[in-house]
N, C-alpha and C positions, 0 to 999 in steps of 0.2 A: 378196611381202609388202610391205605399206605401210611406208615408212621411218619414219613417225611411230609406228606400232604397234610396229615393231622397237625403236625408241629407248625406248618406254615399257616394254617387257619387260625391257630390260637396265638402264635407268636411270630409276627411278620419279620422281625429282625433276625430270627433264627433261620428264616426261609431264604434270605438274600444270598448267602454264600452257596447254598445248595441248589439254587435255581439253575445254574449252569448244567447240572447233572440231570435235572428233570426235563429241561427243554430238549426237543429233538435237535440233532446235529445241524440240519439245514437251517433251522430258525436261529441257532447259535451263530452260524456262518453269516446269515443275513444281518443279524444284529451287530456282529463284528464289522462287517462291511459298512453298515450305516454309521457306526461309531467312527471308523476311519475316515469316511467321507465327511462327517461332521467336523472332525478334527482338521481336515484339509480346508474346509470352508471357513472355519474359525481362523485358521492360520492365514489364509488368503485375505480375509477381512482385516485382520490385524496388520498385515503387511501394507495393505492399501491405506489404512488409517495412518500408519506411521509415515508413509510417503506423502500423504496429503498434509499432515502436520509439518513435515520437513519442508515442503514446498511453501506453505504459508509462512513459516519462520524465515525462509530465504527471501521471500518477497517483502515481508513486513519488517525485516530487521532494521532498516534505517528509521522507521517510525518508532519501533520499540526501543531503539537505542536513545532516542530523544527523551524518553521518560527517565533515563538514569544519568545522562551526560549533563555536565554543568557547562554552560556556555559563557561563563565569566571571562575566560581567556580571550574570547573574541569581542567582548564588549568594549566600548569606548568609555574610558573613565572620565570623571569630572575634571581631573587635572589636565587632560588632553583637550578639553573644550575651552575655547577662549570666551571671555566674558562678552556679553552683548555690547556692541559699540566699541569694542577694543580695537586698537590699531593692528594687533596681531592677526586679525581676520584677513587683512589684505596680503599678509605674507604667506598665508596658507593657500596652496593651489586648490581650486574648487574640485570636489569629487565628481560633480556632474558638470559637464561642459555647458556653457551658456549658448545654446544653439536652439533656435526655433525652427522646426521642420514643418512645412506645410505641403500637403499633397493635393492634387486635383487632377482631373482627367485630361486637362490641357493647360496651357500657360496662362489663360485668362481666368481670373478669379471672378465668380458671379457677383453681381451688384449687391445681393443681400448679404454676402460675406465680407465685402470690402470694408465696411464700417468696423466690424469685429477685428479684421486683420489690422486696420490702422490703429485701433485702440490698443491692441496687443503690442504692436511695434512701439507705440508711444510709451507705454508702461515699462517696457523692457528695452530701452534704447541701447543698453550696453550688450545686448545679445546679438549674436550672428543670426541672420535670417536666411533660410534656404527654402526654395520652392522646388518641388519635384513633381513631375506629371506621370500619370499612368496611361499608357496607350495600349489597349487590348491586352492588359495584364502584364505588360513589360514596363518596368520602371525606368524612366529617362530623367537624368539629373540636369539641371541648368545652373 
């Protein structure tokens, strides 16, 4: 029996470095080709994973930044808010304009909506009221 084969049977760790010499050359070349192809596949998978993670970071960056940013610089402080019933409320221009927009397919509001329209106008007498109509998908203002 070959001494190399005998040592491989009894001590596998001694066999590993010597296996390259025992295997025929064509099997060694096939193994090397398989190893190179596996390395290319692993490298390709790694590159694809890196690209996917980079794309996800780019797309989700605004959401991720919200986790760490402090929005206190944009907040309205209590000192900026006038007290309820204060006369300073009249001096501050409204942030939202007082306009009621109503749309309908023509200029005539149906009977069932006229009562709601009137009550809304009565409650908000200081609001500007605008009616616009939609004709075939085109908005026409009156």
